[in-house]
C-alpha positions in Angstrom: -16.7 -10.4 26.5 -14.8 -11.5 23.4 -11.1 -12.2 23.5 -9.0 -9.8 21.4 -7.7 -11.4 18.2 -4.1 -10.4 19.0 -4.0 -12.1 22.3 -2.6 -15.5 22.9 0.2 -17.2 20.9 -1.2 -16.9 17.4 -3.9 -18.2 15.1 -4.7 -21.5 13.4 -6.6 -21.7 10.1 -9.7 -23.7 9.6 -8.3 -25.7 6.7 -5.6 -27.2 8.9 -2.6 -25.9 6.9 -0.2 -26.1 9.9 2.7 -24.6 8.0 0.6 -21.4 7.5 -0.5 -21.1 11.1 0.2 -17.6 12.5 2.6 -17.0 15.4 2.4 -13.4 16.6 5.8 -11.8 16.1 5.9 -10.3 19.6 5.9 -13.9 20.8 8.9 -15.0 18.7 12.1 -15.8 20.6 14.1 -12.6 21.2 11.1 -10.3 20.6 11.2 -7.4 18.2 14.1 -5.2 17.4 14.0 -1.4 16.9 13.2 -0.3 13.3 10.6 -0.4 10.6 9.6 -3.0 8.0 7.5 -2.3 4.9 5.2 -5.2 4.1 3.9 -5.6 0.5 1.2 -8.1 -0.4 1.4 -8.4 -4.1 0.1 -10.3 -7.1 1.3 -9.6 -10.7 3.0 -6.3 -9.8 6.3 -7.0 -11.7 6.2 -3.9 -14.1 6.2 -1.3 -11.3 8.7 -2.9 -8.9 11.7 -1.1 -10.5 10.1 2.1 -9.3 8.6 0.9 -6.0 11.4 -1.0 -4.4 14.6 1.1 -4.6 13.4 4.1 -2.6 11.5 1.9 -0.2 14.5 -0.3 0.5 16.6 2.8 1.2 14.0 4.3 3.5 13.2 1.2 5.6 15.2 -1.2 7.8 13.6 -4.1 5.9 11.2 -4.8 3.1 9.1 -8.0 3.1 7.3 -8.8 -0.1 4.7 -11.6 0.0 3.8 -12.9 -3.5 0.3 -14.3 -3.7 0.4 -16.5 -6.8 1.8 -14.2 -9.4 2.3 -15.5 -12.9 4.3 -12.5 -14.3 7.6 -13.1 -12.5 6.9 -10.7 -9.7 9.1 -12.5 -7.2 12.0 -12.9 -9.6 11.7 -9.2 -10.5 11.7 -8.2 -6.9 14.9 -10.2 -6.1 16.5 -8.7 -9.3 15.8 -5.1 -8.3 17.0 -5.5 -4.8 20.2 -7.1 -6.0 20.7 -4.5 -8.7 20.6 -1.7 -6.1 22.9 -3.6 -3.6 20.1 -3.9 -1.1 19.4 -7.7 -1.0 20.3 -7.7 2.7 17.2 -5.6 3.4 14.8 -7.7 1.4 12.8 -10.9 2.0 10.6 -12.7 -0.4 7.9 -15.1 0.8 5.1 -17.0 -1.0 1.5 -17.3 0.0 0.0 -20.0 -2.3 -3.7 -19.7 -1.5 -6.3 -17.7 -3.5 -7.4 -14.8 -1.4 -11.0 -13.6 -1.5 -11.5 -10.3 -3.5 -12.7 -7.3 -1.6 -16.5 -6.9 -1.4 -19.0 -9.7 -1.4 -16.5 -12.4 -1.9 -14.5 -11.3 1.1 -17.7 -11.1 3.2 -18.6 -14.7 2.5 -15.2 -16.2 3.7 -14.6 -17.2 7.3 -12.1 -14.9 9.0 -9.9 -17.8 10.0 -9.7 -19.2 6.5 -6.4 -19.1 4.6 -8.6 -17.5 1.8 -9.6 -14.6 4.1 -8.1 -11.1 3.5 -7.8 -10.7 7.3 -6.0 -14.0 7.8 -3.7 -13.3 4.8 -2.7 -9.9 6.2 -2.1 -11.2 9.7 0.1 -14.0 8.2 2.1 -11.5 6.2 2.7 -9.2 9.2 3.5 -12.1 11.4 6.9 -12.2 9.6 7.9 -8.7 10.7 10.8 -8.6 13.2 10.9 -4.9 13.9 8.8 -2.9 16.3 7.2 -0.9 13.6 5.6 -1.7 10.2 4.5 0.0 7.1 1.5 -1.4 5.2 2.7 -0.8 1.7 1.3 -1.7 -1.7 3.2 -3.0 -4.7 2.2 0.0 -6.7 3.2 2.8 -4.3 6.3 4.8 -5.3 7.9 7.3 -2.9 8.9 10.7 -4.3 12.4 12.1 -3.5 10.8 14.0 -0.5 8.9 10.9 0.5 12.0 8.7 0.7 13.7 11.2 3.0 10.6 11.6 5.2 10.0 7.9 5.5 13.7 7.2 6.3 13.6 9.8 9.1 10.4 8.2 10.5 11.7 4.6 10.2 14.2 5.1 13.0 12.1 7.6 15.0 9.0 5.4 15.4 10.8 2.3 16.3 10.0 2.8 20.0 6.8 4.9 19.6 3.1 4.1 19.9 2.1 6.1 16.9 -0.1 5.6 13.8 1.0 7.5 10.7 -1.3 8.5 7.8 0.6 8.6 4.5 -0.9 10.5 1.6 -0.7 9.2 -1.9 -1.8 10.4 -5.4 -3.1 8.2 -8.2 -0.7 8.2 -11.2 -2.6 6.8 -14.3 0.1 5.7 -16.8 -0.8 5.7 -20.5 2.8 5.0 -21.6 6.4 5.7 -20.7 5.9 9.2 -22.1 2.6 10.2 -20.7 0.7 9.9 -17.4 -2.2 11.6 -15.5 -1.7 12.6 -11.9 -4.8 12.9 -9.8 -4.4 15.7 -7.3 -8.1 16.0 -6.9 -8.5 13.6 -4.0 -7.3 13.9 -0.4 -6.3 10.3 0.2 -4.5 10.0 3.5 -4.9 6.5 4.9 -3.2 4.9 7.9 -0.1 3.1 6.7 2.3 3.0 9.7 1.6 0.9 12.8 3.4 -0.4 15.9 3.8 -4.1 16.1 1.8 -5.3 19.1 -1.4 -7.2 20.0 -3.3 -3.9 19.7 -2.7 -3.7 16.0 -3.9 -6.8 14.1 -6.2 -7.4 11.2 -9.8 -8.3 11.5 -12.7 -8.7 9.1 -14.8 -5.7 8.0 -17.8 -5.6 5.6 -15.9 -5.0 2.4 -12.2 -5.6 3.3 -9.8 -6.1 6.2 -9.2 -3.5 8.8 -6.4 -3.0 11.3 -7.5 -2.6 14.9 -6.2 0.3 16.9 -6.6 1.4 20.5 -9.2 4.2 21.1 -6.6 6.6 22.4 -3.5 6.6 20.2 -1.3 9.4 18.9 -1.8 9.8 15.1 -0.4 12.2 12.6 -0.4 12.7 8.9 2.5 13.4 6.6 2.1 16.2 4.0 0.9 15.6 0.4 3.2 15.0 -2.5 5.3 12.2 -0.9 3.9 9.1 -2.8 2.2 8.1 -6.0 0.1 5.0 -6.7 0.8 3.5 -10.1 -2.3 2.7 -12.2 -1.6 1.2 -15.6 -4.3 2.2 -18.0 -3.7 -0.9 -20.1 -4.2 -3.2 -17.0 -7.0 -4.4 -14.8 -6.9 -1.9 -12.0 -10.0 -3.3 -10.2 -9.3 -7.1 -10.5 -9.1 -7.5 -6.7 -12.7 -6.4 -6.1 -15.7 -8.6 -6.5 -17.9 -5.9 -8.1 -16.0 -2.9 -9.3 -19.1 -1.2 -10.7 -20.3 -0.7 -7.1 -17.7 2.0 -6.6 -19.9 4.4 -8.4 -22.6 4.3 -5.7 -20.8 3.1 -2.6 -20.9 5.8 0.1 -18.4 3.9 2.2 -15.5 4.1 -0.3 -14.9 7.6 -1.5 -11.4 6.8 -2.7 -12.5 4.0 -5.0 -15.4 6.0 -6.2 -12.9 8.7 -7.3 -10.6 6.1 -8.9 -13.5 4.6 -10.8 -14.5 8.0 -12.1 -11.0 9.0 -13.2 -10.2 5.6 -14.8 -13.3 5.5 -16.9 -13.0 9.2 -17.9 -9.4 8.7 -19.1 -10.5 5.6 -21.1 -13.2 7.8 -22.7 -10.6 10.4 -23.7 -11.5 12.9 -21.0 -9.3 14.4 -18.3 -11.4 15.1 -15.1 -10.9 18.3 -13.1 -8.2 17.9 -10.6 -6.2 15.5 -12.9 -3.0 16.8 -14.5 -1.6 15.5 -17.7 2.2 15.1 -17.5 4.8 14.4 -20.2 8.5 13.9 -19.2 11.6 15.2 -20.9 13.1 13.1 -23.7 14.8 9.9 -22.3 13.1 10.1 -18.9 10.3 7.7 -17.8 7.2 9.5 -16.7 7.2 7.8 -13.3 10.8 8.9 -12.6 9.9 12.4 -13.8 6.8 12.7 -11.5 8.5 11.3 -8.4 12.0 12.9 -8.8 11.1 16.3 -10.4 7.5 17.2 -11.0 6.0 16.6 -7.6 9.0 17.8 -5.5 8.9 21.1 -7.4 5.1 21.6 -7.5 3.9 24.5 -5.4 2.3 23.7 -2.0 -0.4 23.3 -0.9 -2.6 21.4 -3.4 -6.0 23.0 -2.7 -9.0 20.8 -3.5 -12.5 22.3 -3.6 -14.5 19.1 -4.0 -13.1 15.5 -3.5 -15.1 13.9 -6.3 -15.1 16.6 -9.0 -12.2 18.7 -7.8 -10.7 21.8 -9.3 -7.0 21.9 -8.6 -5.3 25.2 -7.6 -1.5 25.2 -7.3 -0.6 28.1 -5.0 2.9 29.3 -4.5 
């Protein structure tokens, strides 16, 4: 019988970088305090942080951002945004200097205990959490006005609970400050909120890392319309994957298949079904318009006929 990865004091890496060994946070002196921490693992996410961080810092007890070798000033921008909003006391910046394997074949070829492994990297990041609950957050995920309120309510409620929370998000493909395309044609509700305990650690899966969970655990999903995921059409959205073209045929990754379809269609000048073109009022950035006004006012529910080629119906 194998020993669970979360048992024991922590993990060492095969390269012998002692300063990047992992000590499980529940083994730290004093244990874990009540509350929730959002953990962002980022590389070159500077442009979106002015939208991502303010509502997240207000909604959580703490935000930990781990910069994995950015060369666009991501760390400096994160510190600036936190200070600008008077929330530096809720923010921590850490650096992870090793190149991390890209999802897919590259990830599969790397030893799980290597500092270059996605699983090891994620466990190292979450080992710095000091609250009893954590949010696995991305550096391009922006809470809507409703989302901020919902997450703030949950952040104090789940501090003592054994609950996994599924958080929906919608891809927002940004053409410019004045135009974006919101994909409401995909039901994307992944697990983003987890208790901090030996039962919830990261291990290696065929294409990416996966967080372990007990067989019998309370799980619930938040409603749609609470979060958007920024996708800059002039950027390299799939740089963290070994072979992005495989999305088109992978039966294991419906979400990436949809993103690949929408991304390429928009670059070809086509707007797929289920995708809404949005232009904000004069003087308002399209991200602020979508998260503060458009989505909060959109009729519910969003009804999707087909997840890959969806028709969108907005019902009152």
